[in-house]
N, C-alpha and C positions, 0 to 999 in steps of 0.2 A: 544465247545473248538476247537481251530484251530488245524488241523492235521499237524503233523511234518512228512513229507515224506522223503524218501531216497534222492530224488533229491535236496530237500532243504538243507539237511545236507551236501551233496557234494558241493553245491554252497557255503555254509558258510565256508567249509573247504578250497575251492579254493580262496575265496575272503579274508579270514582272513590273509593269509600270506602276500600278497602285501599291506594290510592295515597297517601292522607293519612297513614296510620299507617306506611307504608314509608319515607317521607322524613323524618318527624319523629324526632328523637333524644330520648326521654324520659329525664329524670334519675332515677337510682336510687342514692342514697347515694354520690355522687361526692366530696362533702366531708364531713368527720367531724362537723361541727357542725349539719348539717341533714338532714332526710329528708322525703319526701312522705307526708302522712297522708291521711285521708279527704277527698273533694271537692277533691283537689289542693292541700290546705293545707300550708304549710311549717311544720314543727314542729321543735323542738330534739331532737337525738339524745343518747343517753347517752354520756358520755366513754368513750373506749376504755381499758380497764384496762391494756392492754399499753404498757409504757414503750418509746418509740422513741428512737433516737439522733438527734442533730442533723442528721446527713447524710441519714438516712432521711426525716425530716420535710420537709427542703428538697426532696428528690427527689419526694416524694409531692405536695407543694403545686404543684410545677412541672408534674407530669403532669396534675393536676386543672385547672390553668389552661389547658393546651393542649386538654383535652377540652371545657372550658367554651367555648373559642373556636369549636370545631367545632359546638356547639349553636346558634350564631347563624345557621346555615344555614336556619332556619325562615323567614327573610325571603325566601329564594329560593322556598320553597313558596308563600308569599302572592303573590309575583310571578307564578308559574305560574297560580294560580287567577284572578288579574286578567286575564291573557292569555286564559284560557279564557272568561271573562265577555265580554271584548271580541269574541272569535270568535263567541259565541252572539248577541250584539247584531248583528253583521254578518250572520249567517244570518237573523235576524229581518227585517232590512232587505231582504235579497234576496228573502225570501218575500213581503214587502209589494209590492215592485216587480213580482214575477211575477204577483201577484194583480191589480195594475193593468193589466198587459199582457194578462191573460186577459179582463178586461172589454172592453178595446179590441177584442180579437179577436171577441167575441160581437157587438159593434156592427157590425163589418165584415162578418161572416158574414150578419147579418140584412139589411144593406143589399144584399149580393150576392144573396141569395135573392129579395129584392123586385125587384131589377133583372132577374133571370132570369125571374121570374113575368110581369113586364110584357113581356119579350121573347118569351115563349112565345105570347102572344096575337097577336103580330104576324107570326110565321113559320109556315110549314106544311111538311109533307113531312119530308124527312130532317133538315132543320135543327131542326124541332120536336122530333124524337127526341133530337137532341144536347143541346138545351136542357133537356129533361126529365132526361136522364142527368146533366147538370151540377147540376141542382137536387137530385137524389138524393145526389150527392157532397157538396154543401154541407150537406145535412141530416146526412149521416154525420159530416162534420167537426164539426158542431155537437154531435152526441152525444159524440164523442171529447173535444171541448173541455169538455163538462159533466163527463165522468168525470175529466178532468184537474183540473178545479176542485175536485172532491171530494178528490182526492189532495192537492192543494195545501192544502186546509183541514186535512186530517189532518197533513200535514207542519208546517203552521203551529202546530198544537196541540203537536206533539212538540218543535218548536224552542222554544216558550214554556216547556214543561216543563223542557227542558234548560237554558234560560237561568235559570229559577227555581232549578234544582238547583245550577248553577254559582255563582249569586249567594249561595245559602245556604252553599255550601262555602267561598266567598271570605270570607264573614262569619265562619265557623267558623275559617278559617285566621288571620284577623286577631285573633280572640279568643285563639287558641292562641299567636300571636306575642306578644300583650300578656302572656299568662301566662308564657311562656318568658322574655320580657324582664325581667319582675319577678323571676322565679326566678334569672335570671342576675345581676341586680343584687345580689340577696341573697347569691349565691355569691361574687360579686366582693368584696363587703364582707367576707364571711367570709374569703376568701383574703387580702385586705389585712390583716385583723386577724391571721391566722396568720403572714403574712410579717413583720409588725411584731413579733409574739411571738418569731419565730425570730431577728430582728435583735437584739432586746433580749437574748435568751439568748446569742447569739454575743458581743455586747459584754460581757455579764457574765462569760462564760467567758474572754474575752481579758483582762479586768481581773484576774480571779482568777489567770490564768496569769502575768501580769506581776508580780502581788504575790508569788506563790509563788516565781517565778524570782528576784526581788529578794531574797526571804528566803533562798533557797538560796545565792545569791551572797554575801550577808552572812555566812552560817554558814561557807561555804568560806573566805572571807577571814579569819575568826576562827581557823579551824583552821590555815591557813597561817601566820598570825602566831604561834600557839601552837607550831607545829612549829619555826619559826625560833628562837623563844625557847629551846625545849628544846635545839635544836642548838647554839646559842651557849653554853648552860650546860655542855654536855658537851665543849666545846673541840674543834672539828673537826680541828685540827692534830694533836692527840694521837691521835684516832681513826685518821687516815691513817697515823701512825707505827706504830700497833699493827697495822694491816692489812699494812704492808710487812714488819713483823717476822714476822707469821704466814705470809706468803708465803715468806719466807726459811726459816722453820722447816719448812714443807712440803717445800721443795726438799731441804733437808738430810735430812729423814726419808725421802724417796724414795730418795736416794742410799744412805743407810745400810741401808734395806730391801733394795735391790738387792745391796749388798755382803754383807748377812746371808744373802740367798738363795744367793749364790755360795758362801759358806762352808758353808752347809748342804749344798749339792750335793757339795762336796769331801769333807765329813765323811761323808756317806752313802756315797760311793764307797769311801772308805777303810774304812768299817765292813763293807761287803759284800765287800770284798776281790776285786773283780771283775777280770776279765782286762784286760790292758793295751790290748786293742782298744777298750774303752769310752772311752779318752782320745782316740780319733779324732774323736768327735762330742760335742756337748753340746746341751741344750735351752736356748734363749734366749727370754726374754719373761717377763712377769708371769703368775703362776699365779692369775689372777683373771678372772672373767667380764667380757667387754668388751675383752679383749686377745687376742693370738694367740701361740702357741708355734711356734718355728721351729728346725729341726735345722740346726746349723752345724758345719762341720768345725773342729776346734781343733788339727790337726796337718797338716804338709805331706805326710805319708804316707797321709793319709786318702783312700780311694777317692772318686771323684766320685759325688755323690748321684744324678745322672741315670742312672748305670749300676747303681744299687742298687734293691732292692725294699723299699718302706716300707709299714708297716701300723701304724695307731694302735689302741690298746685302751683299755678303760675298766675300772678296778678299784675295788671298794668300799674305803672308808677302812680297813676291818679286814683288808684283804688277801685278800678272798674270790675268787670265781670271776672269771676274766678274760673280758670281753665284747668281741667284735670290733666296731669302729665301721665299718659298711659304707660304702664309698666314700672313707674317709679314708686315701688312699695317697699323699699329697703330703708334701713336707718342711715344709709349713706347715699348722697346724691351729688353728682358732679355737674355744675352748670355747663350748658352747651352754648354756642353762639346765639341760638334763638332766645336764650334767657337774658341776654344783655339788655339792660334798661328796664327790667321787670323785677317785681318783688316775688320771692319764693316763700311758700307757706307749706308747712308739714302738719298733718292732722294725725293724732295718735288716739286710737280708741281702745280703752281697756276697761273691761267689766261695765260696759255701757256708758262709760264716761269719756268725753271727747276733750282732748288737750290740743290746743293750736299753738304752733310755734311759727313765727314770721321773722324774716330777715329785717334788719333795721333800715335798710334802704334797697335801692335797685342794684342789680348785679353790675359791677363795673367791667369795662372791656379790658383785655390784656394789653399791656404796653407793647407797642411796636408790632402787634399782630396785623393791623390794617396795612401798613407799608409792606410787610412781608408777603401778604396775600396779593397785593397789587403787583409785586415783582414776579410772583408765580403765574399770574394771569397772562402775562406776555408769552409764556411758553405754550406750545401746543399740547404737550404731555408732561405730567409731573409724576415722579416716582416717590413712594414712601415705603420704608421698611416696616413691616408689621409681623405680628405673630398671631396666628389663628387660635383663639381660645375656645370658641364654640362654633359648631355647624348645625343649623336647624335646631338650636336649643340644647344640643348634646355636647358635653365637654369634649374637646379635642386634645388628646394627651401630647401630641407632638409639639415641640417648641422650636421647630425649624423656622428660619427666616423666609417670609414671603415678600413679594413686592406688589404694592397696590398702585396701579396706574390711574390717575385722575386726568382724563383728557377732555377736550372740548366737546366730544360727541358721545363718549362712553366711559365706563369704569371697568377696569380689568384687574383681576387678581391672578397672579401666577407664582409658581415655585420653580425656580430655575428656568428651563425652557418649556415646562408644562403649564398650560393655562388651566386654572381651577374654575374661574368664572369670567365671563365677558359679556356685558349687557350694555345696550344703549340706554340713554336717559328716557324714562317712560313714567307714566302715572302709577305704575305698579312698584316702582323702585322707591326705597326709603333709605335715608342716611342721616343718622343723628348720633348724639352721645349715648353711651350705654347708661341705662337707668338702674344704678345699683352696682355692687361688685367690690366693695371695700375701698381702701385708700388708693387702689389702682384705677378707680373709675375715671379719674381725670384724664387718663391716657388711653382709654378704651372707647370704641365706637361700635354702633350697630348698623350693619349694612344688609338690607334685603334687596338682593339683585333682581329677583322676580318672585312670583307667587310660589311658595314652597321651597325657597332656597335663601337662607339667611346666614350671616356670619357675625361673630363678635371678634373685632380686631383690636389688638393692643399695639399702640404706636410707641416710638422711641421716647417721646416727650409730650407734654401737654400742648406745647406750641404746634407740633406736627399734627396732632389730632384735630385741634381746632382749625388749623389752616386747611387740612384736607376737607373738613366739613364745609367751611366757607367757600372753598374753591369749587367743590362739586355743586353746591347750590348756585354759585355764580354761573358756571357753565350750563347747568340745567335750565336756569332762567333764560339764558341766551337761546335755548332750544324751545322756549315757551312751555317749560315743565317746572312745576312748583315742587322742589325736592325738600322733604322734611321727614320728621319721625312719625310714628303711629299717632293718629288722631290730631295731627298738627296742621294738616293741609288746609283746613277751612279757615285757619286764622293767619295764613301767610300774607293775606292782603294788607294787613296792618303792620 
């Protein structure tokens, strides 16, 4: 049997006390309405001045209920102490049995010694010496047994002490379990009250939502009825007739404007007295932002445009210095916002002969574009759907939709979640209308993000393209950057 020494008892006594505090979970403000005061008394806590939302209250109460459930593990601690007490009782019983066995051994040794003493008187010679040696061994065994009895008495005292300590610890654990159970009941009652308050608040909120929704629906129905009444008073059939008449007037006005523009061109040619070569070609298209101008032959003797050299220029409305539009060498040119209020001129060189075509007046602004841009300026970031036609001058076959972000500090081009280009406004950046490209030129723009990286972007409409250019130049100007097209930066001051 294992010996229970004094050092083992001291160790158990030292380690038993921290084991109690290690397994017990003491409450410390887990619920808002209670806290532990002096002598482990439950006292009311002050209300939290912080106003919490309904969702936060429900989440907090749920977490506290889960923590309170974990606190019930004190029962396991009490069970451990009871097992320890049973083990101590078992050790005490074993010590008692060993004490009884020790008494029996003393009796047996005494009887054995008496038998040897009687045998000693009956033998002689060598056998007598053996008997004396046996008697000495029996006496040594008796001495050892006496020492063992002393050790057993000491072990018995230690076992009693350990049993007493375990019994006291078990009683303390039971007391602690009772206190924790009472505290848990109080917390459960508090949690139930909190859940009830949350349910009442949710029901009240739902009733208020239903009442407000019903009120909004009633107001909306009243507004619809009032709108129907107003519509009936204004006779919708007459309104439709007026809209049809206005549409017909717009069509007639557009035709007359086109005819007037043609007459103005003929009148300007006759006034300038130009050479008969000017009749070979003419500029076709509306002289307004959002359209495009195209050089068309008007004579069978006109040389093919593919064999001619073409260059577009920009003139001020007062007929000042002629500015070359870099890259505008196609038969089609779409005016950009920078051309508004200026006269455009195209020079055609064929077989050493120079033919000059000029717009009848300055390029007019697009209707409603200014107010549209002013509305976009209020936003920090504006998105435009585009299709990338070229990258660094090389045709891009993909027609997938990209998104162009025009922000107050930078321009970014992305496809889905992948960023293609993202650059802040700088002197190396260029953004203007595309110079050439057929009848789609009015919807396309040229963007040079940085040196060696450029894109040709096709927008959804002419309005979106011009708005993006004006918006980018407005934001760049706020950053002290003059944003323009190639070779246009020196003239932005005017």
